[in-house]
Each structure stands twice: as structure tokens, then as C-alpha cells.
Backbone of each chain as ProteinMPNN parsed JSONL, in Angstrom:
{"seq_chain_A": "MSPEARIKALRAAPPDGWVAFSSDEERLVAYGKTYDEAVTKAEKKGEPNPVLTKVPKDWSMQVLSI", "coords_chain_A": {"N_chain_A": [[85.084, 101.121, 120.633], [85.989, 98.683, 122.919], [89.228, 97.901, 124.353], [89.3, 95.148, 124.798], [87.341, 94.149, 123.068], [88.45, 94.871, 120.642], [90.795, 93.328, 120.629], [89.631, 90.801, 120.566], [88.361, 90.871, 118.069], [90.569, 91.105, 116.382], [92.019, 88.784, 116.95], [90.254, 86.905, 115.984], [90.355, 87.269, 113.315], [91.061, 86.158, 109.987], [94.292, 84.822, 109.428], [96.834, 86.746, 107.827], [95.102, 88.343, 106.486], [92.761, 91.076, 106.078], [91.233, 93.546, 108.147], [88.302, 95.401, 108.58], [87.25, 98.162, 110.313], [84.595, 100.184, 111.681], [84.173, 103.688, 110.831], [84.321, 105.21, 113.132], [85.628, 103.486, 114.667], [84.322, 101.867, 116.431], [83.066, 99.525, 115.834], [83.46, 96.225, 114.535], [83.515, 95.656, 111.126], [84.036, 94.164, 108.756], [85.804, 91.323, 107.421], [88.474, 90.563, 105.177], [90.168, 88.861, 102.499], [91.869, 90.381, 101.066], [92.919, 93.866, 100.909], [91.221, 95.271, 99.156], [88.998, 93.582, 99.068], [88.091, 93.659, 101.711], [87.407, 96.363, 101.907], [85.368, 96.538, 99.986], [83.446, 94.799, 101.071], [82.916, 96.18, 103.435], [81.797, 98.534, 102.447], [79.498, 97.508, 101.265], [78.166, 96.876, 103.517], [77.361, 99.26, 104.392], [79.304, 101.003, 105.319], [81.107, 103.524, 104.36], [83.562, 104.632, 104.899], [85.709, 102.953, 106.116], [88.114, 101.867, 108.621], [91.12, 100.406, 108.038], [93.056, 97.496, 108.727], [95.959, 95.461, 108.518], [96.273, 92.013, 109.02], [98.695, 90.071, 110.576], [100.508, 87.006, 109.678], [100.914, 85.577, 111.963], [100.764, 86.608, 115.412], [103.278, 87.198, 116.324], [104.649, 89.365, 115.75], [106.813, 90.093, 114.066], [108.69, 91.991, 111.699], [108.858, 91.069, 109.095], [106.852, 88.812, 107.224], [107.58, 86.393, 106.358]], "CA_chain_A": [[85.337, 99.699, 120.845], [86.889, 98.479, 124.055], [90.431, 97.133, 123.992], [88.992, 93.71, 124.788], [86.604, 93.851, 121.835], [89.406, 94.984, 119.531], [91.65, 92.138, 120.674], [88.803, 89.667, 120.137], [88.162, 90.984, 116.616], [91.839, 90.851, 115.683], [92.368, 87.37, 117.108], [89.325, 86.11, 115.174], [90.559, 87.57, 111.894], [91.879, 85.179, 109.262], [95.692, 85.244, 109.313], [97.3, 87.303, 106.564], [94.001, 89.051, 105.834], [92.535, 92.477, 106.429], [90.079, 93.828, 108.987], [87.719, 96.741, 108.426], [86.461, 98.671, 111.426], [83.792, 101.352, 111.314], [84.966, 104.921, 110.799], [84.562, 105.654, 114.517], [86.369, 102.368, 115.266], [83.516, 101.277, 117.501], [82.505, 98.243, 115.401], [84.067, 95.411, 113.485], [82.584, 95.675, 109.991], [84.258, 93.088, 107.783], [87.116, 90.73, 107.176], [88.706, 90.285, 103.761], [91.478, 88.276, 102.182], [92.681, 91.483, 100.559], [92.44, 95.217, 101.255], [90.081, 95.616, 98.296], [87.836, 92.783, 99.474], [87.595, 94.188, 102.994], [86.754, 97.652, 101.634], [84.106, 96.271, 99.279], [82.493, 94.238, 102.038], [82.519, 97.242, 104.366], [80.897, 99.445, 101.739], [78.203, 96.821, 101.109], [77.504, 96.885, 104.824], [76.974, 100.627, 104.712], [80.395, 101.781, 105.922], [81.902, 104.031, 103.24], [84.893, 105.096, 105.337], [86.233, 102.062, 107.154], [89.524, 101.923, 109.017], [91.635, 99.083, 107.653], [94.332, 97.058, 109.278], [96.449, 94.185, 108.006], [96.494, 91.005, 110.055], [99.883, 89.267, 110.228], [100.297, 85.552, 109.649], [100.676, 85.322, 113.384], [100.953, 87.843, 116.169], [104.597, 87.25, 116.943], [105.034, 90.747, 115.496], [108.043, 90.366, 113.364], [108.444, 92.911, 110.601], [108.635, 90.269, 107.906], [105.881, 87.746, 107.441], [108.045, 85.17, 105.699]], "C_chain_A": [[86.325, 99.551, 122.003], [88.157, 97.765, 123.591], [90.159, 95.639, 123.909], [88.275, 93.315, 123.5], [87.535, 93.919, 120.618], [90.319, 93.749, 119.475], [90.877, 90.924, 120.147], [88.633, 89.679, 118.619], [89.449, 90.65, 115.864], [92.247, 89.383, 115.793], [91.501, 86.483, 116.213], [89.552, 86.3, 113.675], [91.394, 86.483, 111.23], [93.321, 85.677, 109.139], [96.016, 85.737, 107.908], [96.197, 88.024, 105.796], [93.921, 90.495, 106.295], [91.262, 92.595, 107.253], [89.61, 95.245, 108.694], [86.896, 97.062, 109.669], [85.623, 99.847, 110.922], [84.642, 102.617, 111.428], [85.24, 105.464, 112.197], [85.291, 104.575, 115.325], [85.634, 101.741, 116.45], [83.016, 99.887, 117.143], [83.449, 97.538, 114.424], [83.064, 95.361, 112.339], [82.79, 94.479, 109.074], [85.678, 92.549, 107.879], [87.254, 90.54, 105.668], [90.066, 89.651, 103.56], [92.437, 89.349, 101.707], [92.107, 92.803, 101.071], [91.175, 95.533, 100.466], [88.82, 94.854, 98.716], [87.249, 93.317, 100.777], [86.871, 95.518, 102.789], [85.399, 97.431, 100.971], [83.044, 95.733, 100.231], [82.004, 95.317, 103.006], [81.525, 98.19, 103.699], [79.52, 98.81, 101.558], [77.434, 96.801, 102.413], [77.2, 98.305, 105.292], [78.044, 101.456, 105.39], [81.316, 102.29, 104.806], [83.325, 104.434, 103.62], [85.467, 104.206, 106.443], [87.687, 102.382, 107.488], [90.073, 100.508, 108.849], [92.928, 98.759, 108.374], [94.675, 95.68, 108.75], [96.705, 93.248, 109.18], [97.732, 90.195, 109.682], [99.551, 87.779, 110.18], [100.167, 85.003, 111.059], [101.054, 86.595, 114.134], [102.29, 87.866, 116.9], [105.259, 88.599, 116.671], [106.448, 90.943, 114.996], [107.714, 91.26, 112.177], [108.123, 92.158, 109.32], [107.656, 89.148, 108.21], [106.332, 86.446, 106.789], [108.784, 84.289, 106.69]], "O_chain_A": [[87.36, 100.217, 122.045], [88.155, 97.102, 122.553], [90.713, 94.945, 123.057], [88.568, 92.273, 122.913], [87.417, 93.121, 119.688], [90.577, 93.204, 118.402], [91.409, 90.124, 119.378], [88.743, 88.644, 117.963], [89.414, 89.986, 114.828], [92.762, 88.808, 114.834], [91.951, 85.439, 115.74], [88.994, 85.562, 112.863], [92.323, 85.949, 111.836], [93.544, 86.834, 108.783], [95.519, 85.194, 106.921], [96.336, 88.288, 104.601], [94.88, 91.056, 106.827], [90.322, 91.822, 107.066], [90.415, 96.169, 108.575], [85.972, 96.332, 110.028], [85.907, 100.426, 109.873], [85.704, 102.607, 112.052], [86.268, 106.102, 112.428], [85.536, 104.741, 116.52], [86.247, 101.163, 117.347], [82.589, 99.138, 118.022], [84.13, 98.166, 113.613], [81.891, 95.058, 112.555], [81.82, 93.845, 108.657], [86.602, 93.216, 108.344], [86.256, 90.375, 104.966], [90.994, 89.868, 104.34], [93.648, 89.258, 101.908], [90.991, 92.864, 101.586], [90.184, 96.002, 101.025], [87.721, 95.408, 98.721], [86.029, 93.41, 100.915], [85.844, 95.773, 103.418], [84.405, 98.054, 101.344], [81.889, 96.16, 100.198], [80.823, 95.361, 103.352], [80.536, 98.597, 104.309], [78.498, 99.486, 101.68], [76.206, 96.72, 102.422], [76.829, 98.524, 106.445], [77.744, 102.497, 105.975], [82.205, 101.566, 104.358], [84.191, 104.562, 102.754], [85.681, 104.66, 107.567], [88.383, 103.068, 106.741], [89.565, 99.55, 109.433], [93.775, 99.623, 108.599], [93.798, 94.837, 108.558], [97.277, 93.641, 110.197], [97.807, 89.678, 108.567], [98.47, 87.35, 110.582], [99.399, 84.074, 111.308], [101.596, 87.536, 113.554], [102.419, 88.476, 117.961], [106.28, 88.939, 117.268], [107.175, 91.832, 115.44], [106.577, 91.276, 111.706], [107.238, 92.548, 108.557], [107.635, 88.605, 109.315], [105.55, 85.502, 106.68], [109.255, 83.211, 106.327]]}, "seq_chain_B": "MKFPCKVFPVKEPHPAFPNEPSSWAPILNVRLSYRHSPPTKSIECWIDSGSDVCIFHAGLCHSLGIRRLEDGVKDDLRGVIGGPKAPMYFHKVKILVFAEFFETMAGFSRDLAVTGLLGRRGFFENFIVNIDASSSPPSCEIEKIHRA", "coords_chain_B": {"N_chain_B": [[98.26, 116.967, 118.029], [96.664, 114.579, 119.783], [96.329, 111.202, 120.666], [94.964, 108.024, 121.681], [97.063, 105.178, 122.249], [96.902, 102.059, 120.449], [95.595, 98.783, 121.007], [96.936, 95.521, 120.525], [96.949, 91.983, 119.732], [99.15, 89.533, 121.211], [101.131, 86.735, 120.226], [101.652, 84.742, 122.121], [101.833, 85.175, 125.629], [104.736, 86.895, 126.703], [107.41, 85.25, 128.374], [108.535, 86.812, 130.343], [106.531, 88.542, 130.92], [104.042, 87.293, 131.859], [101.322, 87.724, 132.306], [100.269, 89.275, 130.339], [98.436, 89.278, 127.667], [98.233, 90.898, 125.529], [99.326, 93.902, 123.838], [100.339, 97.385, 123.675], [100.581, 99.938, 121.194], [101.915, 102.764, 119.394], [99.81, 103.486, 117.137], [98.727, 104.858, 114.211], [96.146, 106.349, 112.314], [96.277, 106.767, 108.901], [96.105, 108.047, 105.524], [96.829, 107.178, 102.152], [97.985, 108.517, 99.044], [98.581, 108.334, 95.53], [100.169, 109.828, 92.913], [97.615, 111.131, 91.017], [95.607, 109.734, 92.12], [92.616, 108.89, 93.981], [92.642, 109.082, 97.585], [93.537, 106.304, 99.743], [91.401, 104.346, 101.921], [91.258, 105.007, 105.465], [94.105, 103.789, 107.079], [95.675, 101.666, 109.44], [98.684, 102.441, 110.845], [101.94, 101.784, 112.115], [103.756, 103.828, 114.188], [107.1, 104.079, 113.93], [110.084, 104.486, 115.066], [112.317, 103.021, 114.66], [112.455, 102.316, 112.072], [113.93, 103.117, 109.053], [112.681, 104.202, 106.851], [109.376, 104.941, 105.513], [107.116, 102.295, 105.232], [104.887, 100.206, 103.49], [102.229, 97.79, 103.184], [102.097, 95.835, 100.26], [99.621, 95.17, 99.354], [98.073, 97.386, 99.17], [98.605, 98.597, 96.816], [97.095, 98.2, 94.416], [94.689, 99.567, 94.887], [95.739, 102.103, 95.122], [96.523, 102.693, 92.595], [98.967, 101.962, 91.645], [100.327, 100.267, 89.209], [102.236, 98.293, 88.64], [104.027, 96.812, 91.018], [106.731, 96.181, 90.924], [107.848, 98.112, 89.321], [108.887, 100.071, 90.825], [111.623, 101.463, 92.803], [113.991, 99.127, 93.636], [114.658, 97.397, 96.689], [115.761, 95.694, 99.659], [113.697, 94.414, 102.17], [114.299, 94.066, 105.494], [114.445, 92.198, 108.578], [114.638, 93.208, 112.028], [117.042, 92.343, 113.107], [119.159, 91.186, 111.056], [118.708, 88.041, 109.491], [115.867, 86.762, 107.631], [115.076, 88.224, 104.42], [113.167, 90.321, 102.225], [111.793, 91.284, 99.052], [111.355, 94.766, 98.345], [109.793, 97.68, 97.108], [110.215, 100.984, 96.113], [108.014, 103.702, 95.899], [106.827, 106.949, 95.058], [104.76, 108.54, 97.261], [101.944, 110.257, 98.664], [101.353, 111.009, 102.003], [98.723, 111.222, 104.144], [97.949, 112.756, 107.096], [95.785, 113.257, 109.548], [94.824, 116.547, 109.065], [97.045, 117.188, 107.675], [99.736, 116.684, 105.285], [102.377, 114.92, 103.6], [104.958, 114.297, 101.178], [106.717, 111.372, 100.204], [109.287, 108.985, 99.406], [108.252, 105.834, 99.623], [108.522, 102.493, 100.805], [107.178, 99.477, 99.453], [105.972, 96.31, 100.211], [105.189, 92.876, 99.745], [105.541, 91.278, 101.83], [105.447, 92.498, 104.255], [104.472, 92.418, 107.612], [102.489, 93.904, 108.8], [100.122, 96.649, 108.314], [101.436, 99.12, 107.782], [104.454, 101.003, 108.31], [105.523, 103.902, 109.897], [108.203, 105.658, 109.367], [111.523, 107.082, 109.986], [112.511, 108.655, 107.81], [110.587, 110.818, 106.083], [108.122, 110.49, 107.841], [109.086, 111.069, 110.567], [110.654, 113.199, 109.885], [108.831, 115.124, 109.568], [107.14, 115.269, 111.725], [107.003, 115.815, 115.227], [107.197, 113.509, 117.77], [105.643, 112.316, 120.653], [105.418, 109.963, 123.203], [103.401, 108.882, 125.786], [103.679, 106.672, 128.092], [102.917, 106.363, 130.635], [100.327, 106.61, 131.252], [97.062, 105.018, 131.177], [94.947, 103.961, 128.735], [98.216, 104.045, 127.168], [99.301, 107.09, 125.578], [99.729, 108.984, 122.549], [101.303, 111.719, 121.051], [101.449, 113.868, 118.342], [103.132, 116.368, 116.524], [103.058, 118.601, 113.893], [105.836, 119.648, 112.051], [106.441, 122.802, 111.08], [108.031, 124.351, 108.563], [109.814, 127.328, 107.756]], "CA_chain_B": [[97.215, 115.982, 117.911], [96.913, 113.53, 120.765], [95.423, 110.075, 120.456], [95.368, 106.869, 122.491], [97.689, 104.051, 121.572], [95.944, 100.983, 120.182], [95.98, 97.486, 121.53], [97.012, 94.425, 119.553], [97.224, 90.72, 120.421], [100.459, 88.904, 121.05], [100.936, 85.312, 119.934], [101.54, 84.169, 123.459], [102.499, 86.111, 126.547], [106.177, 86.759, 126.884], [107.684, 84.656, 129.691], [108.844, 87.852, 131.327], [105.298, 89.287, 131.218], [103.092, 86.199, 131.599], [99.921, 88.128, 132.453], [99.945, 90.274, 129.327], [98.121, 88.649, 126.379], [98.156, 91.915, 124.477], [100.254, 94.995, 124.049], [99.929, 98.669, 123.116], [101.554, 100.529, 120.278], [101.472, 104.026, 118.779], [99.269, 103.155, 115.811], [98.095, 106.085, 113.713], [95.381, 106.206, 111.07], [96.687, 107.672, 107.826], [95.659, 107.671, 104.177], [97.865, 107.333, 101.129], [97.572, 108.719, 97.652], [99.654, 108.154, 94.558], [99.901, 110.699, 91.763], [96.328, 111.812, 91.112], [94.583, 108.785, 92.558], [91.962, 109.234, 95.253], [93.351, 108.444, 98.694], [93.019, 105.052, 100.308], [90.684, 104.49, 103.183], [92.187, 105.129, 106.59], [94.815, 102.539, 107.375], [96.378, 101.731, 110.726], [100.133, 102.303, 110.658], [102.723, 101.822, 113.344], [104.827, 104.823, 114.271], [108.248, 103.203, 114.189], [111.341, 105.236, 114.956], [113.378, 102.096, 114.285], [112.435, 102.102, 110.63], [114.569, 104.229, 108.348], [111.748, 104.774, 105.871], [107.987, 104.506, 105.639], [106.911, 101.052, 104.489], [103.482, 99.81, 103.48], [101.961, 96.492, 102.57], [101.853, 95.962, 98.819], [98.202, 94.966, 99.08], [97.449, 98.693, 98.957], [99.028, 99.161, 95.525], [96.018, 98.196, 93.423], [93.783, 100.66, 95.203], [96.451, 103.368, 94.912], [96.789, 102.916, 91.174], [100.315, 101.504, 91.274], [99.983, 99.112, 88.389], [103.233, 97.228, 88.799], [104.864, 97.041, 92.201], [108.142, 96.021, 90.575], [108.352, 99.28, 88.601], [109.516, 100.973, 91.782], [113.062, 101.304, 93.078], [114.073, 97.89, 94.42], [115.525, 97.261, 97.859], [115.372, 94.545, 100.47], [113.13, 94.644, 103.495], [114.948, 93.149, 106.433], [113.995, 92.239, 109.958], [115.412, 94.106, 112.87], [118.407, 91.831, 113.256], [119.529, 90.244, 110.005], [117.686, 87.044, 109.206], [115.296, 86.762, 106.293], [114.799, 89.496, 103.77], [112.133, 90.206, 101.2], [111.855, 92.439, 98.16], [110.562, 95.958, 98.645], [109.908, 98.603, 95.983], [109.877, 102.351, 96.526], [107.201, 104.566, 95.042], [106.564, 108.242, 95.7], [103.358, 108.657, 97.665], [101.566, 111.314, 99.597], [100.798, 110.433, 103.227], [97.815, 112.185, 104.763], [97.86, 112.557, 108.549], [94.772, 114.235, 109.949], [94.656, 117.535, 107.994], [98.373, 117.465, 107.12], [100.236, 115.655, 104.378], [103.74, 115.075, 103.096], [105.321, 113.328, 100.142], [107.948, 110.651, 100.497], [109.498, 107.699, 98.743], [107.91, 104.809, 100.606], [108.678, 101.128, 100.346], [106.004, 98.599, 99.455], [106.389, 94.912, 100.203], [104.145, 91.878, 99.969], [105.913, 90.479, 103.0], [105.338, 93.252, 105.503], [103.494, 91.717, 108.452], [101.421, 94.812, 109.215], [99.663, 97.568, 107.265], [102.456, 100.087, 107.413], [105.357, 101.56, 109.324], [105.839, 105.311, 109.648], [109.592, 105.689, 109.789], [112.233, 108.351, 110.207], [112.488, 109.453, 106.575], [109.194, 111.086, 105.757], [107.247, 110.795, 108.98], [109.775, 111.762, 111.653], [111.149, 114.474, 109.356], [107.717, 116.067, 109.516], [106.367, 115.296, 112.961], [107.6, 115.529, 116.535], [106.38, 112.448, 118.364], [105.787, 112.068, 122.089], [104.625, 108.84, 123.696], [103.257, 108.881, 127.241], [103.314, 105.306, 128.479], [102.6, 106.326, 132.062], [98.877, 106.595, 131.393], [96.429, 103.796, 130.7], [95.979, 103.444, 127.841], [99.249, 104.999, 126.765], [98.859, 108.011, 124.533], [100.762, 109.462, 121.638], [101.012, 113.075, 120.571], [102.308, 114.25, 117.224], [103.051, 117.798, 116.179], [103.646, 118.846, 112.584], [106.921, 120.626, 112.002], [106.21, 123.76, 109.992], [109.282, 125.043, 108.216], [109.622, 128.627, 107.095]], "C_chain_B": [[97.547, 114.812, 118.817], [95.896, 112.424, 120.566], [95.897, 108.904, 121.301], [96.101, 105.838, 121.636], [96.654, 102.942, 121.405], [96.512, 99.658, 120.672], [96.04, 96.47, 120.392], [97.35, 93.139, 120.288], [98.695, 90.342, 120.307], [100.223, 87.402, 120.944], [100.77, 84.523, 121.228], [102.295, 85.095, 124.406], [103.989, 85.82, 126.654], [106.447, 86.178, 128.271], [107.996, 85.693, 130.763], [107.597, 88.637, 131.754], [104.108, 88.335, 131.029], [101.629, 86.602, 131.689], [99.485, 89.148, 131.403], [99.702, 89.606, 127.967], [97.999, 89.641, 125.23], [99.166, 93.006, 124.797], [99.709, 96.254, 123.385], [101.005, 99.178, 122.168], [101.01, 101.859, 119.752], [101.068, 103.764, 117.328], [98.401, 104.325, 115.365], [97.335, 105.793, 112.423], [95.87, 107.239, 110.06], [95.999, 107.226, 106.535], [96.803, 107.927, 103.214], [97.236, 107.743, 99.819], [98.812, 108.673, 96.771], [99.286, 108.929, 93.307], [98.533, 111.365, 91.942], [95.214, 110.873, 91.564], [93.872, 109.313, 93.798], [92.674, 108.521, 96.39], [92.726, 107.117, 99.101], [92.047, 105.386, 101.441], [91.72, 104.698, 104.286], [92.812, 103.774, 106.885], [95.615, 102.73, 108.661], [97.864, 101.463, 110.515], [100.859, 102.513, 111.975], [103.768, 102.935, 113.246], [106.069, 104.092, 114.754], [109.553, 103.963, 113.973], [112.503, 104.329, 114.569], [113.44, 101.831, 112.79], [113.013, 103.344, 109.931], [113.579, 104.961, 107.449], [110.317, 104.359, 106.221], [107.781, 103.295, 104.727], [105.441, 100.66, 104.604], [103.326, 98.44, 102.834], [101.576, 96.692, 101.104], [100.396, 95.711, 98.445], [97.45, 96.266, 98.858], [97.67, 99.21, 97.538], [97.896, 99.246, 94.511], [95.077, 99.369, 93.643], [94.428, 102.023, 94.936], [96.639, 103.701, 93.436], [98.219, 102.629, 90.787], [100.135, 100.193, 90.515], [100.949, 97.96, 88.574], [104.145, 97.588, 89.968], [106.332, 97.1, 91.818], [108.698, 97.174, 89.741], [109.025, 100.285, 89.539], [111.0, 100.684, 91.948], [113.234, 100.143, 94.059], [115.049, 98.02, 95.599], [115.099, 95.987, 98.57], [114.796, 95.023, 101.787], [113.726, 93.596, 104.42], [114.306, 93.276, 107.801], [114.926, 93.111, 110.769], [116.861, 93.638, 112.973], [118.644, 90.773, 112.181], [118.392, 89.312, 109.643], [117.124, 87.179, 107.817], [115.119, 88.166, 105.728], [113.797, 89.256, 102.654], [112.21, 91.428, 100.304], [110.899, 93.551, 98.577], [110.81, 96.946, 97.507], [109.414, 99.983, 96.413], [109.062, 103.062, 95.453], [106.948, 105.872, 95.81], [105.08, 108.367, 96.005], [103.174, 109.878, 98.556], [100.92, 110.635, 100.804], [99.995, 111.51, 103.931], [97.619, 111.813, 106.224], [96.958, 113.644, 109.099], [94.632, 115.251, 108.806], [95.973, 117.879, 107.315], [98.738, 116.387, 106.108], [101.69, 115.94, 104.05], [103.968, 114.013, 102.033], [106.616, 112.641, 100.538], [108.059, 109.438, 99.579], [109.279, 106.627, 99.806], [108.077, 103.431, 99.997], [107.355, 100.374, 100.41], [106.496, 97.159, 99.357], [105.192, 94.004, 100.453], [104.372, 91.137, 101.277], [105.917, 91.261, 104.299], [104.213, 92.635, 106.332], [102.296, 92.59, 108.815], [101.073, 95.769, 108.077], [100.762, 98.523, 106.813], [103.282, 100.516, 108.606], [105.649, 103.001, 108.936], [107.223, 105.554, 110.231], [110.201, 107.076, 109.806], [112.193, 109.234, 108.972], [111.028, 109.627, 106.168], [108.42, 111.464, 107.005], [107.966, 111.592, 110.059], [110.456, 113.049, 111.179], [110.08, 115.559, 109.44], [106.922, 116.19, 110.8], [107.263, 115.057, 114.174], [106.647, 114.569, 117.238], [106.689, 112.334, 119.854], [104.869, 110.917, 122.481], [104.609, 108.913, 125.214], [102.75, 107.508, 127.654], [102.976, 105.213, 129.959], [101.094, 106.279, 132.293], [98.324, 105.26, 130.897], [95.109, 104.15, 130.035], [97.061, 104.491, 127.584], [98.733, 105.908, 125.656], [100.054, 108.465, 123.703], [100.341, 110.847, 121.166], [101.979, 113.393, 119.439], [102.068, 115.716, 116.903], [103.753, 118.017, 114.853], [104.729, 119.905, 112.696], [106.67, 121.535, 110.799], [107.482, 124.527, 109.733], [108.977, 126.339, 107.479], [109.991, 128.512, 105.626]], "O_chain_B": [[98.566, 114.142, 118.65], [94.721, 112.696, 120.321], [97.084, 108.794, 121.607], [95.797, 105.654, 120.457], [95.658, 102.893, 122.126], [97.724, 99.452, 120.738], [95.286, 96.557, 119.423], [97.969, 93.181, 121.352], [99.391, 90.793, 119.397], [99.258, 86.867, 121.489], [99.838, 83.733, 121.376], [103.281, 85.722, 124.019], [104.428, 84.671, 126.69], [105.793, 86.564, 129.24], [107.747, 85.469, 131.948], [107.59, 89.302, 132.79], [103.271, 88.545, 130.151], [100.768, 85.878, 131.188], [98.457, 89.806, 131.558], [100.643, 89.39, 127.203], [97.698, 89.262, 124.098], [99.772, 93.031, 125.868], [98.74, 96.197, 122.627], [102.188, 98.88, 122.33], [99.797, 102.056, 119.675], [101.895, 103.818, 116.418], [97.465, 104.723, 116.058], [97.826, 105.078, 111.549], [95.874, 108.438, 110.336], [95.39, 106.158, 106.477], [97.643, 108.797, 103.446], [96.103, 107.372, 99.514], [99.929, 108.939, 97.215], [98.228, 108.715, 92.716], [98.321, 112.085, 92.917], [94.03, 111.176, 91.413], [94.441, 110.083, 94.571], [93.254, 107.456, 96.179], [91.554, 106.85, 98.838], [91.9, 106.537, 101.85], [92.921, 104.575, 104.049], [92.128, 102.752, 106.933], [96.154, 103.804, 108.929], [98.25, 100.387, 110.061], [100.448, 103.305, 112.823], [104.569, 102.961, 112.312], [106.088, 103.549, 115.859], [110.055, 104.068, 112.853], [113.566, 104.819, 114.187], [114.373, 101.192, 112.304], [112.608, 104.473, 110.209], [113.634, 106.182, 107.307], [110.091, 103.535, 107.107], [108.23, 103.289, 103.58], [104.833, 100.769, 105.669], [104.167, 97.996, 102.053], [100.825, 97.606, 100.764], [99.987, 96.013, 97.324], [96.306, 96.249, 98.405], [97.004, 100.15, 97.106], [97.754, 100.256, 93.822], [94.713, 100.075, 92.702], [93.744, 102.978, 94.568], [96.885, 104.852, 93.077], [98.65, 103.016, 89.7], [99.833, 99.153, 91.1], [100.546, 96.8, 88.655], [104.923, 98.54, 89.906], [107.084, 97.943, 92.308], [109.899, 97.213, 89.478], [109.658, 101.238, 89.084], [111.553, 99.783, 91.318], [112.696, 100.168, 95.166], [116.098, 98.657, 95.507], [114.184, 95.291, 98.127], [115.337, 95.92, 102.433], [113.662, 92.396, 104.152], [113.712, 94.298, 108.144], [115.885, 93.678, 110.246], [117.789, 94.446, 112.93], [118.355, 89.595, 112.391], [117.246, 89.741, 109.504], [117.809, 87.655, 106.912], [115.027, 89.15, 106.462], [113.609, 88.127, 102.2], [112.643, 92.494, 100.742], [109.803, 93.31, 99.084], [111.928, 97.033, 96.999], [108.34, 100.123, 96.998], [109.386, 103.022, 94.266], [106.869, 105.887, 97.039], [104.245, 108.304, 95.102], [104.122, 110.433, 99.11], [100.043, 109.785, 100.646], [100.516, 112.572, 104.271], [97.184, 110.708, 106.548], [97.327, 114.818, 109.112], [94.347, 114.852, 107.678], [96.015, 118.77, 106.467], [98.131, 115.316, 106.076], [102.168, 117.064, 104.205], [103.287, 112.989, 101.982], [107.502, 113.255, 101.133], [107.066, 108.938, 99.052], [110.038, 106.533, 100.771], [107.805, 103.227, 98.814], [106.53, 100.6, 101.296], [107.336, 96.836, 98.517], [104.309, 94.311, 101.253], [103.48, 90.445, 101.767], [106.343, 90.748, 105.334], [103.13, 92.363, 105.814], [101.215, 92.077, 109.104], [101.666, 95.701, 107.001], [100.987, 98.71, 105.618], [102.858, 100.403, 109.756], [105.983, 103.287, 107.786], [107.386, 105.643, 111.447], [109.517, 108.09, 109.664], [111.88, 110.421, 109.063], [110.326, 108.642, 105.937], [108.096, 112.634, 107.205], [107.513, 112.674, 110.433], [110.798, 113.901, 111.999], [110.379, 116.752, 109.391], [106.12, 117.111, 110.952], [108.158, 114.212, 114.149], [105.439, 114.8, 117.288], [107.849, 112.264, 120.258], [103.689, 110.904, 122.132], [105.657, 108.996, 125.854], [101.556, 107.219, 127.579], [102.77, 104.12, 130.485], [100.635, 105.951, 133.387], [99.037, 104.475, 130.273], [94.203, 104.612, 130.729], [96.832, 105.687, 127.766], [97.84, 105.537, 124.895], [101.211, 108.344, 124.106], [99.163, 111.102, 120.916], [103.188, 113.204, 119.574], [100.95, 116.223, 117.002], [104.921, 117.658, 114.703], [104.551, 120.928, 113.357], [106.687, 121.089, 109.652], [107.955, 125.271, 110.592], [108.03, 126.434, 106.698], [109.9, 129.494, 104.889]]}, "name": "protein", "num_of_chains": 2, "seq": "MSPEARIKALRAAPPDGWVAFSSDEERLVAYGKTYDEAVTKAEKKGEPNPVLTKVPKDWSMQVLSIMKFPCKVFPVKEPHPAFPNEPSSWAPILNVRLSYRHSPPTKSIECWIDSGSDVCIFHAGLCHSLGIRRLEDGVKDDLRGVIGGPKAPMYFHKVKILVFAEFFETMAGFSRDLAVTGLLGRRGFFENFIVNIDASSSPPSCEIEKIHRA"}
């Protein structure tokens, strides 16, 4: 996945949710409100080993989300 | 083990760097396990020498088999410079990095903005980290410290 595609996928992700990429990180596979939801959706889409990342409430990149 | 840094969006370009709508960071895929639970899927964690300990989002607890977050050792998660704080609970986990692993007491918080931080206690005790920001994309190299 190009840096541009990764940025696009992360910007499009629901805030405070989770993103699942394919195991080779070449594809966006699923979004989920929770880690478990993102994993389940990825598995249903045929990706048993997704790479998960948490999306902050916004991308100001503070450690705390409160 | 050398790997490229990963890109992430920024809310809005910093006034000092107005042409940069994104940034790079040393983000490493790791897996966690707790007691005899199967490991999590790969999760993207930030290598963060500024963090004293390893910290993970509490959303991973259910999958790890940590039934009650609050059963861990309580502390406060704080921002870099004072300001707000949030509860954090330490649990002993195993962190799997490529083919290596180590055990550490890691904090879990519902209020962590990202998936996880790999901090000095645990991660930096076990890996030498080099970041080469002169290349594009920047790269990161980690080397496991093998003690006799």
C-alpha cells in the first residue's frame, strides 16, 4: 500500500475506531468500532491475519484521547 | 530487523511545516499474549523512547483474556507535559516482535489515543533501536539484545 493510500484509509476511518489492513499491508480490509469487530469483519472477508491499528479521536496525536 | 517507518495523517499541517499533511513514525507490528491465551493479531505500535513503560489500548483486553481491566495495578496515564490524566492498569503480558518475545508489566488504558506504545521498560531493555530519517521513507532497525 502506498503512503498515500494508507493516509487515505486512515483519514476515512471512523474516529476512535479500529482499522484492519491485510497481512501484507497492501489493502484496507475493514473498519470496526472495536478491535474485536474489526477482526471479525476482516476474517469474514477472508483475511485471517489482519494488521490492526487504533484510530485516535483526531489526528492531533496526543497520547491521551480525553 | 530493518523496516520502513509508517506514515500517519496529521490533523492539520503544522504552521512551521505547512506542506506536510502527514508524518512518519517508527511503528512496529507486534502481537500480545496474556497467560495462556492465543496471541492477538498483529497490532501497530509506536516505538516511543519517551514512554517509561509499554502501554496498550484497553480495547485489546477482551481478546487477550483479561477479564477485568481494573484487576491490574492502577496508575495514571499522563500526557507528555502534565495536563489531563486517565486511569491505566498494569497486567503482565508477553510481547512478540518478529520471532522474539519478552514479558513485561504493560499498562492498559481506555484513553490511549493509539494502539500501543513500546517504551523503555520492556521494549528498550530488550532491543537496540536505530532510526534513519535521512532516507525516504525513513527506516527503523531493531536488534534484540541477547544476554548471557
